[in-house]
C-alpha positions in Angstrom: -12.2 25.5 48.4 -14.2 24.3 45.6 -17.7 25.3 45.3 -19.9 22.8 45.0 -21.7 22.6 41.6 -25.5 22.0 40.8 -27.2 19.5 38.7 -27.6 21.9 35.8 -24.5 23.5 36.0 -22.4 20.1 35.9 -24.5 19.2 32.7 -23.5 22.6 31.1 -20.0 22.4 32.1 -19.5 18.7 31.1 -21.5 19.6 27.4 -19.1 23.2 26.9 -16.3 20.4 27.5 -17.7 18.0 25.2 -18.1 20.3 22.5 -14.4 21.8 23.1 -13.0 18.3 22.8 -15.2 17.4 19.8 -13.5 20.2 18.0 -10.2 19.9 18.8 -10.7 16.5 17.3 -11.9 17.4 14.2 -9.1 20.1 14.0 -6.6 17.6 14.6 -8.4 15.3 11.9 -8.4 17.8 9.3 -4.8 18.8 10.0 -3.7 15.2 9.6 -6.3 14.7 6.4 -4.4 18.1 4.9 -1.1 16.4 5.4 -2.0 13.2 3.8 -3.6 14.7 0.8 -0.3 16.3 0.2 1.6 13.1 -0.6 -1.7 11.4 -2.6 -1.3 11.1 -6.1 -4.1 10.3 -8.6 -3.0 7.0 -10.4 -3.8 6.7 -14.2 -3.8 3.2 -15.7 -4.0 2.3 -19.5 -4.9 -1.1 -20.7 -2.0 -3.5 -20.6 -0.7 -2.0 -17.5 0.4 -4.6 -14.7 -1.4 -3.9 -11.5 -1.0 -5.6 -7.9 -4.0 -5.9 -6.0 -4.3 -5.0 -2.0 -5.8 -8.3 0.0 -7.5 -7.5 3.2 -5.7 -9.4 5.8 -8.3 -11.7 7.0 -9.2 -13.0 3.3 -5.7 -13.5 3.1 -5.5 -15.6 6.0 -8.0 -17.9 4.5 -7.1 -17.9 1.0 -3.4 -18.4 1.5 -3.2 -20.7 4.7 -0.9 -18.5 6.4 -0.9 -16.0 9.6 -0.7 -12.5 10.4 3.0 -10.9 9.1 3.4 -13.5 6.8 -0.1 -12.8 4.8 0.9 -11.0 1.1 -0.5 -7.7 1.2 -0.7 -7.7 -2.6 -1.4 -10.4 -5.3 -0.6 -10.5 -8.8 0.5 -8.8 -11.2 -2.3 -8.7 -13.4 -2.5 -6.9 -16.9 -5.5 -4.7 -17.0 -7.7 -5.8 -20.0 -10.3 -3.0 -19.8 -10.8 0.4 -18.2 -14.2 1.2 -16.4 -15.7 4.6 -17.0 -18.8 6.4 -16.3 -21.2 6.5 -19.3 -24.4 8.1 -17.9 -25.5 10.0 -14.5 -29.1 8.7 -14.2 -30.5 10.3 -10.7 -29.4 13.0 -8.1 -30.1 12.5 -4.4 -29.4 14.4 -0.9 -28.1 12.0 2.0 -28.8 13.6 5.0 -26.2 12.9 7.9 -26.6 14.2 11.6 -25.7 18.0 10.7 -24.5 17.7 6.8 -26.1 17.0 3.5 -24.1 14.9 1.0 -25.1 15.1 -2.8 -25.0 11.9 -4.5 -25.6 10.7 -8.2 -26.5 7.4 -9.5 -23.9 6.7 -12.3 -24.3 3.9 -14.9 -20.5 2.4 -16.0 -19.5 0.6 -18.8 -18.6 -2.4 -16.7 -17.8 -6.1 -17.6 -18.8 -7.7 -14.6 -21.9 -5.5 -12.9 -23.3 -4.0 -11.0 -24.3 -1.6 -14.0 -24.7 1.3 -11.7 -23.5 2.6 -8.1 -24.1 5.6 -6.1 -21.5 8.1 -5.9 -20.7 11.0 -3.9 -21.2 13.9 -6.3 -18.0 16.0 -4.9 -15.8 13.2 -5.4 -17.0 11.9 -8.5 -16.5 15.4 -10.3 -12.9 15.7 -8.8 -12.3 12.2 -10.7 -14.2 12.7 -13.8 -14.3 16.5 -14.4 -15.2 15.8 -18.1 -18.3 14.2 -17.1 -21.6 16.0 -17.9 -25.1 14.5 -17.3 -24.2 11.9 -20.2 -20.7 11.0 -18.3 -19.2 9.3 -21.8 -19.7 12.5 -23.9 
């Protein structure tokens, strides 16, 4: 039959299985993300364009007094009056998560509604605004 495992052997075997399962889950996530990214397209808007706004289901229940499937998923159309753009990169930081480090930047925007700045992931910001240097508007 099966040999009895001692306490440390059980812990080692369980830990190895957990590591293996986590790596398989991560591989599946990466694969699904790569499929989704192929279909994703960046949206480009101009002042005057008409847009629909996505409404969260819970806010929709309160706002529209309907339930479940009858909730409007989008509201509008609204005409774009202004396009928010980065003006300046004010600061850099490295956020430390468990095993990774993420570069973030503090960006000033030409916003008409506030807040005047936000913290953004540097890699995502540079992908969306490749022309932006330290003075983003230049």
